[in-house]
N, C-alpha and C positions, 0 to 999 in steps of 0.2 A: 489186297494180298490174301491168298488162300490160307485158311486155317489148317495147320498140320496137326497130326495126332499128338505130337510132343508139346504142343502149345496149350492144349485144353486145360490142364491143371492150373497153369499160371494165369490163364484168362479168367477162370472161375474164381480163383483167389482174389484177383484184382477187382472183379465185379462185386464179390462179397464185401471186400474192404470198402468199396465205393458206397454200397448200400448202407453199411454200418456208419460211415461218415455222414450220410444224409440223415440218418436217424439221430445221431449224436448232435447234429447241427440244430435240432429242435430245442435241445437243452443248452446248447452253446452257440446261440445265434451271433454273438459278437465275433466268433471266429469264422463261421461259415463252413459248409461242407468241403469246399475246395482245400482250405488250409488244413482242416482236420484230416482229410484224406492224405495230403502230402506228408504231414507230420507223422501220422500213424505208419504210412508207407516207409518213411525213412527209418523209424524205430524197428518195425518188423522186418523190413528188407535187409537190415544189418544184423539181425538176431535169428529168430526162429524160422524165418522164411528165406534165409540166405542159402538156398540150395540150388545147385545147377539145373536140376530138373524143372524148376519153376521159371527159369530165366527166359526161355523162348516165348512163352505165353505172356509173361509180364511185359516184355519188350513190344510184342504185338499190340497188347492192350494200351500201351503208352502212346503208340504212334497212330494207329488207324481209326479207332472210334472218334477221336477228336476231329479228324478230317470230315467225317460225316456230320459231326456236330457243327463245325464251322459252316459247312454248306447249308445246313438247316437254319442257321442264324439269319440267312437271307429272308426267311419267312417271318422273322420276328421284328423286322424293321421295314420302313418304307421311305420314299423320298419326301413324304409329307413331314417327316421329322424336321427337315431343314426349314420348311414353311412354318412349323410350330414355334421354332426358336427365333425366327426372324433374322434380319441381317446382322445385328450385333451379337446374337448368339452364335451364328455361323462363323463370324469373324473371330470371336473369342476362342472357339474350338480349333480353328485353323491355326491361329497364332500360338495357342497353347501347345498344340501338337508339334508345330514346326520348331518353336524355341526349345521344347523338351528334347527333340531328336538332335538338334544342332549341338546343344550343350552336353548331352549324354555322349555323343560321338567325340566331342572335343575332350571331355574328361577321360573317356576311355583311352584315348590315344596319348594325351599329355600327362594326366595326373595318375591314373591307375595302371597304365601300361598294359592293357589287355589287348587281345587280338582285335582287328577291325571287325571281324564277324561276330565276336562276342559283344562288342560295342553296339553293332547293329541290332542284335537280338535284345539287348538292354533298352535301346532306343525304342524299338517296336513295342516291347512288352509294357514299358512305362507310358508311352505316348498313346497307345491304342487300347488294347484289352487284355493285358496280362499274358497268360499261357497260350491263349488262342492265337494271339498275334505272333508270338514266338514260334508256335507250331506252323503258322502260315509262312513266316519269313525264312525259317531254318532251311527247308528244302530249296527254296528259291535262291539262296545265297551259298548253298553247299556247306552249311555249318555241321560240325560233328555232333554226335550224341552227347558227349560230355559238355560241349559248349551250350547246347540247348538245355540240358538238365540244370546246369549251374545257373543259367540265366533265369529259367523258370522258378527255381527255388529262391533266388535272390529277389526277383520281382514279386513273387507271392508273399514272401516274408515282409517286404516293404509295404505291400498292400495291407497286411495284418496290422502293422504299426500305425499306418494312416487311419485304418478303421477304428482303432482304439483312441487315437488322438484328435482327429478332425471333429467328431461330435462335441468335444469339449472346447477346443480352441476356435472352431469355425465361427460361432456367433461373435466372438471377440475380434475376429479378423475382418468379417464382412457385414456384421450386424445380424439382426434377426429377420431379415428379409428372406422369405422362402425361396424366391427365384435365385437370389445371389448365393444362398447356401447350396442350392441344387447345382448351380454352375461350378462352385468350388468342388463339391464332392464328385459330380459327374465328369468334371474336366480333369481331375487329378487321380482319383483312386483307380487301381489297375483293372481287376476283373469285374465282370457284370455282377457276380454274386457279392463281391466286396462292396461295390457301389451301393447296391440295394441294402446290404447290411449296415453300412455306414449311415446312409440317409435315414434308415428306419430308427436308428438310435437318436435322431433329431425329431422328426415328425413325419406323418404320412404324406403331407403335401410336398415336402422336400424329396421324398422318394419319387414322386411323379416327375418333378423337374430334373432331378439328377439322372433318372433313367433316360429322359429325352436327350440330355447332353451326352450321355454315354452312348446311346444309339447312334448319334451323329459321328462319334469317334469310330464306331464299328463300320459305319457306311464308308468311311475314308480308309478302311483297312486295305482295300485293293490298291489304292494310290501308294500307300506306304510299301506294300510288297513290290510293286513295280519299280519304285525308286531304289529300294535296297537291292533288288535283283540286278538292276542295271549297274549300280555302284560296285557290287561284288564281282560282276563279270568284267568290268573295266579293270579292277584291281588284279583279278586272276590273269587277265590277258596281258597286263603290263608286266606281271611277275614272270609269265611264261614267254613274253615277247611275241604274242600272237596277234595277228591282224583281226581286229574286232568286227570287221565287216562280215565275217563268216559266222557270226553268232547272233542269235536273237534273244530276247528276254524270255526266260522260262517262267511261266505262271502255273502254279499247282492247280490240278483239276478242281479242287474244292473251292478255290477262290473264284474260278469261272462260274461254278455252280452257285456260289453265294450271290454273285452279281445278277445272274439270270433269275434266281428266286426272289431277290430284292425287287427287281423290275416287275416281275409277275405280281408280287404282293402289292406293288405300288399302283398298278393299273387295273387289277382284277380283284373284285371282292371275293375273298376266299372264305370258306366256312370257318367259324371260330374254332371248331374241334381240330381242324388241320393246323392252324397257326399255334393253338395252345399245345398240341402234341409236339410240334416242331420245337417250341420253346422248352418243353419238358425234356425231350430227348436230348436236345443240344446242351441243356444244363447238366443233365446226368453224365453225358459223355465228357463234359468238361471236368467233372469230378473224377471220372475214370482216368482221364489223362493225368491229373495231379496224383492220383493213387499210384498209377504206373510209374510216374517220374520218381515219386518217393521210394517205391520198391526197388527201382533200378539205380538210385543215387547212393553210391557207396561212400562210407566215411572217408576213405582215402581221397576221393574226388573233392569232398567238402574241405578236408584239411589243406589240400593243395591250393585252393583258391577261395575258400570260404570267408576268411577274414577280410581279404581285399575286396571280394565281391559284395560282402555284406555292407562294408563301408561305402562302396560305390552305390549300392542300392539305396541306403539311407540318405546319403547326400543328395542323390537324384530326387528322392521323395521330398526332401526339404526344399530343394530348388523349384520343384513343380508347384509346391504350395505358394512360394514367394511369387513366382511368375503369375499364377492364377489370381492372387490377391491384387497384384499390380494391374493386370488386364481388366479385372472386374471393376476396379476403381476408375480406370480410364474409359471403359466402354459402356458401362451401365449407369 
């Protein structure tokens, strides 16, 4: 999307807030830049930065940089991730993601009475990679901005809670085996930054294993987008009584780019500077996305669904941990 003149001020403010969050994360590593950016964004976006002139740029910064970031994530993972984790590691992640999505969708419809699209966003965010997964699924299923922002805020806050708790309770749940701790953290915690932050509070070896498990979840992001896109189209067609044969699955451009870059990175040895730059840019755009969401997430929206969604998110986080512990006990 082309940047218009009325967007410049809002974009600059969002980028500055993102840079400040990255700096603050040096002193607050247990929170991470993503959570700091979102929390500061919510605070400032509802107070001193709550001006109409900033809104167009903030909305642009919330939506479009993350698309480039998701595409570039393809250069940070390879198909060799699957080989490194071997069959039981692959099976663990597939079962963990599948059970998380099924349970989250069931709870969303039966217990918390949220819309099916909100439940899909919650399922994707918790099962895959937090806000990046939500940003990928939202356009594919036609979710509204409020649905997307509420899901991102809920999933991000759940990730912060897990970040603070798992380093303490993890060794009691799966023992002091670094591989198992890596599976627990990498299979449960939401965003990439939160996975690294959580694992770092345990030890550096757990960071390595947790990152591998997390990367495998990211590799499977495309599958999740395809499934939810098809589900949403069937629901929309049923509601409108439209013959589904006239519609195909809509996949966002950045998911296609992600897959292409992943395959390129898997079969071609790329310069370290290129992959490192992709990781750096992708990580920063993830922070920009959270800053933009915070700035655009208004108190009224939080009040309308905050309590219900926060409970939804925390229960989901608890269930993810229980599922992971059971699967680790059975598979490893």
